[in-house]
N, C-alpha and C positions, 0 to 999 in steps of 0.2 A: 585058884584065883578067886575074889570074892566078886560078883554081880553090883555093882552099884544103883546104877541108873540103866534102864532101857528105856529107848526115846525111838518115837520114827513112826508115822502112820506107813499104814499098809501099801499106800501110792507111791511113797519116798524110797520105801521098801524095795517096792519091782523096779523102779528106774536103777537104784545101786545093787542091784543083784547082778545083771552081765559086768560089772566091773570087778565085781568080788566070788565070782564064784568059783576059783581056784584057791582063795584064801583070806583070810583076815588081814584090816587093815588098821596097824597100831600104831598111832601118832601123837608124843607127847608135844606140848606147848610148855616152855621154862619163861618165865616174865622175872621179872626184877626180884619178887620177893616169895612166888609161888609157882607151880607147876601142876602139870594133871595131863592122866591119858584115857585121849577116846581109843575105843576098838569098834570099829565096823564091822560087823562079822559076814559071815558069808550069806544070810539070809537079810543082810542090810539094816540090823537092829543094833544100834548104837549106845555102848557101854561106857560110862562117865569111872574111871579108876583114880587112885592114885599115882601120880608117875612111875613108871617101872623103868629098867634097863634095856631091855629089850626089844627096843619098838625098829621100826620100818623107818620113820620120821621124826627126827626131833626139831624142832622150831626153838630158834634161841629168838628173844629180842621182847622190845617194851610190851608191857599189855596194851597200848593203846593201838601199837601196831598190830598183834595179833587180831583183835578184836574188829579191825578193819578189814584185816584178811576173811576172818570168819562170817562177815556181815555182809560181804561181798563189795564192802566199795571200792578195796584196792585188789587188785591181782599178785597172783604170788609172783610171776617175775616182774612187777613194778615194785615189790618191797623189795623182790634181792638184788633187781639191780640198782637201787637208791641204797643197798647198805643197811636197811632199816630191820631186816630179818635173814638170820644165818639158819639153814637147813644142811644137817647130818642127815646122808641114807644115802638109798638107790635112785638113781634116773627112771626106773619103773616106778617105784614106790610117790614118786614124785609127781609123776601124771597119773597115775590112777589118782590121788588125793585131789590135784586140779578137776579133773573132771565129777570127784565126787563134790567139790566145795561149790562148781556151776552148776550142778542138777539140782544139789540143795536149796542154794539163795538164802543163806543167812540162815540155815536150821543150826548149826553148831555155835551158834553163839548163844543161843539157851542152853547149851551144853555147860558152856563153862563159867557164865554169870551167874 
């Protein structure tokens, strides 16, 4: 696996470390025409890769809704309940991602755009 980009300042990595102490979190975002995978490793570092098949979570939706989620403008639960985003993966991974999104407050938007 080739590391494309690594992001995250030391403060953010320290916040994420307790959530990721046992394993990394692989998240794939699939919009209409493009997709990518973010891997948040055990140290809280984030790597952006081309989409991979073995993700813990896969999000399907329009780019606009995915960006709202990553910006923190809309909660994941709101987008799912409205049917704007579909998620495939375990409930545990979903809860971990919600915590990571809440703690990072829009950080992942920089990774996708």
